[in-house]
C-alpha positions as CSV (number, residue, x, y, z in Angstrom):
1,X,113.1,197.4,-74.7
2,X,109.4,197.5,-73.9
3,X,108.6,198.9,-77.4
4,X,110.6,196.1,-79.0
5,X,108.8,193.6,-76.9
6,X,105.4,195.1,-78.0
7,X,106.3,194.9,-81.7
8,X,107.5,191.3,-81.4
9,X,104.2,190.4,-79.6
10,X,102.1,191.9,-82.3
11,X,103.9,189.9,-84.9
12,X,103.5,186.7,-83.0
13,X,99.9,187.4,-82.2
14,X,98.3,189.4,-85.0
15,X,95.0,189.8,-83.1
16,X,96.8,192.0,-80.5
17,X,97.3,194.6,-83.2
18,X,93.7,194.5,-84.6
19,X,91.7,197.7,-84.6
20,X,87.9,198.0,-84.7
21,X,85.9,201.0,-85.7
22,X,83.6,200.9,-82.7
23,X,86.5,200.8,-80.3
24,X,89.2,203.0,-82.0
25,X,87.6,204.8,-84.9
26,X,90.6,207.0,-85.7
27,X,93.0,204.0,-85.8
28,X,90.5,202.1,-87.9
29,X,90.2,204.9,-90.4
30,X,94.0,205.2,-90.6
31,X,94.2,201.4,-91.3
32,X,91.5,201.7,-93.9
33,X,93.4,204.5,-95.6
34,X,96.4,202.2,-95.9
35,X,94.2,199.3,-97.0
36,X,92.8,201.5,-99.8
37,X,96.4,202.2,-101.1
38,X,96.4,206.1,-101.1
39,X,98.3,206.5,-104.3
40,X,95.7,204.6,-106.2
41,X,92.9,206.5,-104.6
42,X,94.5,209.8,-105.6
43,X,95.1,208.5,-109.1
44,X,91.5,207.4,-109.5
45,X,90.1,210.6,-108.1
46,X,92.2,212.8,-110.4
47,X,91.3,210.6,-113.5
48,X,87.6,211.1,-112.8
49,X,88.1,214.9,-112.4
50,X,90.3,215.2,-115.4
51,X,87.9,213.4,-117.8
52,X,85.1,215.4,-116.4
53,X,86.9,218.7,-117.2
54,X,87.9,217.4,-120.7
55,X,84.3,216.5,-121.4
56,X,83.3,220.0,-120.3
57,X,85.8,221.6,-122.6
58,X,84.8,219.4,-125.6
59,X,81.1,220.1,-125.1
60,X,81.8,223.8,-124.6
61,X,79.8,223.6,-121.4
62,X,82.1,225.9,-119.4
63,X,80.2,228.8,-118.1
64,X,79.1,230.1,-114.7
65,X,75.5,229.0,-115.2
66,X,73.1,226.6,-113.6
67,X,74.3,224.1,-116.3
68,X,77.8,224.0,-114.8
69,X,76.4,223.4,-111.4
70,X,74.2,220.5,-112.6
71,X,77.1,219.1,-114.6
72,X,79.3,219.2,-111.5
73,X,76.8,217.0,-109.7
74,X,77.7,214.3,-112.2
75,X,81.1,214.0,-110.5
76,X,79.8,212.6,-107.2
77,X,78.2,209.2,-108.3
78,X,81.0,208.6,-110.8
79,X,83.7,209.3,-108.3
80,X,82.1,207.2,-105.6
81,X,81.6,204.2,-107.9
82,X,85.2,204.4,-109.2
83,X,86.6,204.7,-105.7
84,X,84.6,201.8,-104.4
85,X,85.9,199.8,-107.4
86,X,89.4,200.9,-106.5
87,X,89.0,199.7,-102.9
88,X,87.6,196.4,-104.0
89,X,90.5,195.7,-106.4
90,X,93.4,196.7,-104.1
91,X,91.6,195.0,-101.1
92,X,91.1,191.7,-103.0
93,X,94.8,191.8,-103.9
94,X,95.8,192.1,-100.3
95,X,93.5,189.3,-99.2
96,X,95.3,187.0,-101.6
97,X,98.8,188.2,-100.9
98,X,99.0,188.3,-97.1
99,X,102.1,186.1,-96.8
100,X,103.8,187.9,-99.6
101,X,103.0,191.3,-98.1
102,X,104.5,190.3,-94.8
103,X,107.8,190.4,-96.6
104,X,107.3,193.1,-99.3
105,X,104.8,195.4,-97.6
106,X,104.6,194.6,-93.8
107,X,102.9,198.0,-93.1
108,X,99.7,197.0,-94.9
109,X,96.8,196.3,-92.4
110,X,96.3,192.6,-93.2
111,X,100.0,191.9,-93.2
112,X,100.5,193.8,-89.9
113,X,97.4,192.4,-88.2
114,X,95.5,195.7,-87.9
115,X,92.7,194.2,-90.0
116,X,91.5,190.6,-89.6
117,X,90.7,188.6,-92.7
118,X,87.0,188.9,-91.9
119,X,87.2,192.7,-91.6
120,X,89.0,192.9,-94.9
121,X,86.5,190.6,-96.6
122,X,83.6,192.7,-95.4
123,X,85.2,195.9,-96.7
124,X,86.0,194.3,-100.1
125,X,82.5,192.8,-100.5
126,X,80.8,196.2,-99.5
127,X,83.0,198.2,-101.8
128,X,82.6,195.9,-104.7
129,X,78.8,195.8,-104.4
130,X,78.5,199.5,-104.1
131,X,80.7,200.0,-107.2
132,X,78.5,197.7,-109.3
133,X,75.2,199.1,-108.1
134,X,76.1,202.8,-108.3
135,X,77.6,202.5,-111.8
136,X,74.7,200.5,-113.1
137,X,72.3,203.2,-111.8
138,X,74.3,205.9,-113.7
139,X,74.2,204.4,-117.2
140,X,75.8,202.1,-119.6
141,X,79.2,203.8,-120.1
142,X,80.0,204.1,-116.3
143,X,78.6,200.6,-115.8
144,X,80.9,199.2,-118.5
145,X,83.9,201.1,-117.1
146,X,83.4,199.9,-113.5
147,X,82.2,196.4,-114.2
148,X,85.1,195.7,-116.7
149,X,87.6,197.1,-114.2
150,X,86.2,195.0,-111.4
151,X,86.2,191.9,-113.6
152,X,89.8,192.4,-114.6
153,X,90.9,193.2,-111.0
154,X,89.3,190.0,-109.9
155,X,91.0,187.9,-112.5
156,X,94.3,189.7,-111.6
157,X,94.3,188.5,-108.0
158,X,91.8,185.7,-107.4
159,X,92.7,182.0,-108.0
160,X,92.5,179.9,-110.0
161,X,93.1,182.5,-112.8
162,X,95.3,184.9,-110.8
163,X,96.8,186.7,-113.8
164,X,99.4,188.5,-111.6
165,X,101.5,185.3,-111.7
166,X,102.3,186.0,-115.4
167,X,104.2,189.2,-116.1
168,X,102.7,190.0,-119.5
169,X,99.1,189.3,-118.3
170,X,99.7,191.3,-115.1
171,X,101.0,194.3,-117.0
172,X,98.1,194.0,-119.5
173,X,95.6,194.0,-116.6
174,X,97.0,197.2,-115.1
175,X,97.5,199.3,-118.1
176,X,94.3,198.2,-119.9
177,X,92.2,199.4,-116.9
178,X,94.2,202.5,-116.0
179,X,95.0,203.4,-119.5
180,X,92.2,202.5,-121.8
181,X,89.0,201.5,-119.9
182,X,89.0,204.3,-117.3
183,X,89.9,207.2,-119.7
184,X,87.6,206.2,-122.7
185,X,84.8,204.9,-120.4
186,X,84.7,208.0,-118.2
187,X,84.8,210.4,-121.2
188,X,81.9,208.6,-122.9
189,X,80.0,208.6,-119.6
190,X,80.4,212.4,-119.0
191,X,79.9,213.2,-122.7
192,X,76.6,211.3,-122.6
193,X,75.4,213.1,-119.5
194,X,76.4,216.5,-120.8
195,X,75.0,216.2,-124.3
196,X,71.5,217.7,-124.7
197,X,68.8,215.2,-125.3
198,X,68.0,216.5,-128.8
199,X,71.6,215.8,-129.8
200,X,71.8,212.5,-128.0
201,X,72.5,210.4,-131.0
202,X,74.6,207.2,-131.0
203,X,77.2,208.6,-133.4
204,X,77.7,211.8,-131.3
205,X,77.8,209.8,-128.0
206,X,80.5,207.4,-129.3
207,X,82.7,210.1,-130.8
208,X,86.0,210.4,-128.9
209,X,88.1,213.5,-129.7
210,X,91.8,213.6,-130.4
211,X,92.5,215.1,-126.9
212,X,91.1,212.0,-125.2
213,X,92.9,209.7,-127.5
214,X,96.2,211.5,-126.7
215,X,95.6,211.3,-123.0
216,X,94.6,207.7,-123.2
217,X,97.7,206.7,-125.2
218,X,100.0,208.6,-122.8
219,X,98.4,207.0,-119.7
220,X,98.4,203.6,-121.4
221,X,102.1,203.6,-122.0
222,X,102.8,205.4,-118.7
223,X,100.9,202.7,-116.7
224,X,102.9,200.0,-118.4
225,X,106.0,201.6,-116.8
226,X,104.2,201.7,-113.5
227,X,103.2,198.0,-113.9
228,X,106.7,196.8,-114.4
229,X,108.4,199.2,-112.0
230,X,106.1,198.3,-109.0
231,X,107.7,194.9,-108.7
232,X,111.3,196.1,-108.4
233,X,111.2,196.6,-104.6
234,X,109.2,193.3,-104.2
235,X,111.9,191.0,-105.6
236,X,112.5,189.0,-102.4
237,X,108.8,188.2,-101.6
238,X,107.9,187.5,-105.3
239,X,110.8,185.2,-105.7
240,X,110.1,183.3,-102.5
241,X,106.4,182.7,-103.4
242,X,107.0,182.0,-107.1
243,X,105.4,185.1,-108.5
244,X,107.0,185.5,-111.9
245,X,107.5,189.2,-112.6
246,X,109.7,190.9,-115.1
247,X,112.0,191.9,-112.2
248,X,112.4,188.2,-111.2
249,X,113.1,187.2,-114.8
250,X,115.3,190.1,-116.0
251,X,116.7,191.7,-112.9
252,X,116.2,195.0,-111.2
253,X,118.6,197.1,-113.3
254,X,117.1,196.0,-116.7
255,X,113.5,196.6,-115.6
256,X,114.5,200.0,-114.1
257,X,116.1,201.1,-117.4
258,X,113.2,199.9,-119.5
259,X,110.7,201.7,-117.2
260,X,112.7,204.9,-117.5
261,X,112.8,204.8,-121.3
262,X,109.1,204.0,-121.5
263,X,108.4,207.1,-119.5
264,X,110.7,209.1,-121.7
265,X,108.8,207.9,-124.8
266,X,105.6,209.0,-123.1
267,X,106.8,212.5,-122.6
268,X,108.4,212.9,-126.0
269,X,105.2,211.5,-127.6
270,X,103.0,214.0,-125.7
271,X,105.3,216.9,-126.7
272,X,105.0,215.9,-130.4
273,X,101.3,215.4,-130.0
274,X,100.8,218.8,-128.4
275,X,102.1,220.4,-131.6
276,X,99.6,218.5,-133.7
277,X,96.4,218.7,-131.8
278,X,94.5,221.9,-132.2
279,X,92.3,221.5,-129.1
280,X,95.3,221.7,-126.8
281,X,97.3,224.7,-125.6
282,X,100.6,223.6,-127.1
283,X,103.1,226.0,-125.4
284,X,101.8,225.1,-121.9
285,X,101.9,221.3,-122.5
286,X,105.3,221.3,-124.2
287,X,107.0,223.4,-121.5
288,X,105.5,221.4,-118.6
289,X,106.3,218.0,-120.1
290,X,109.9,219.0,-121.0
291,X,110.3,220.1,-117.3
292,X,108.9,216.8,-116.0
293,X,111.2,214.8,-118.3
294,X,114.3,216.7,-117.1
295,X,113.3,216.1,-113.4
296,X,112.6,212.5,-114.1
297,X,116.0,211.8,-115.5
298,X,117.7,213.9,-112.8
299,X,116.1,211.9,-110.0
300,X,116.6,208.6,-111.7
301,X,120.4,208.9,-111.5
302,X,120.1,209.1,-107.7
303,X,118.3,205.8,-107.3
304,X,120.2,203.1,-105.4
305,X,118.7,199.7,-106.5
306,X,120.3,198.1,-103.5
307,X,118.2,200.2,-101.2
308,X,114.5,199.4,-100.9
309,X,113.7,202.8,-99.6
310,X,115.4,204.6,-102.5
311,X,113.4,202.4,-105.0
312,X,110.2,203.0,-103.2
313,X,110.7,206.8,-103.1
314,X,111.3,206.9,-106.9
315,X,108.3,204.7,-107.4
316,X,106.2,207.2,-105.5
317,X,107.7,210.0,-107.6
318,X,106.5,208.2,-110.8
319,X,103.0,208.1,-109.3
320,X,103.2,211.8,-108.7
321,X,104.1,212.3,-112.3
322,X,101.0,210.2,-113.1
323,X,98.9,212.4,-110.9
324,X,100.4,215.5,-112.5
325,X,99.4,214.4,-116.0
326,X,95.7,214.4,-114.9
327,X,96.1,218.0,-113.8
328,X,98.3,219.4,-116.6
329,X,96.3,217.8,-119.5
330,X,92.8,219.1,-118.7
331,X,94.4,222.6,-117.9
332,X,95.9,222.5,-121.4
333,X,92.5,221.7,-122.8
334,X,90.7,224.5,-120.9
335,X,93.4,227.0,-121.9
336,X,92.8,226.1,-125.6
337,X,89.1,227.1,-125.3
338,X,88.2,230.4,-127.0
């Protein structure tokens, strides 16, 4: 009874649930982790690492030498800049969606009252500033990647543009950043940094190999599936606050089926591509993608669209497949090296 009373009090008085770093650092860090949306943080981190490894493979820089050590140091500023941009984008979205999140995602720090609006604004402003400054310091390609992502993320959430109100534009924002901008931009950044100065010609710097195009196309289509699937469990809140998503327009079952077939096309396309691209270890990529596809369909039949928990669990599984691709693909590239 006392626990129930405490929970009701925190809902009625959000300030009672607020955490401050100086008073409760562990609780604050836990709230910050939720605020940063862990699945997006993991996805961003793996994408940076994957494009770094692919660039290493393409420039034939893999050796246990001082060059590998110095090249590895390129990861740190790129990772920090991208993670800061990630926190800015997801944080801004939460700042603009507090009322919606109290219905759809009440565990988030702003919706639950763990963070005040001023705290969240400070985090978002700091993260955004660091992302822009660090990426500008690192060079034109990382700067273009981060600045474009931040600009699109701002247009996605912030009025008066607020592109998330429109399903087509919302999906375009998500898969253009995750699919095209991040993969192509990070590869060009790492390729530029790893290319010797005497070969640092515009034509060589702008050359994107077939492996990167294959990964980009896969992630581009895969992220479209994520973009439309993520709104399935949020039907109630989106409908109440007039956020027009594909789920609101077409229904949960239709969007679920479309997302599943989009993912199927991704895996079949990569399986075909693996047989055509010489810089990839085809047997490894084909076997792993067939296995992933079988598991995807097996788990999809168990999803109960009437249960929010069931939908959320399958959504998290889709994100795990997204993470897995950023591990499997660079491994396939490294295995193909002589």
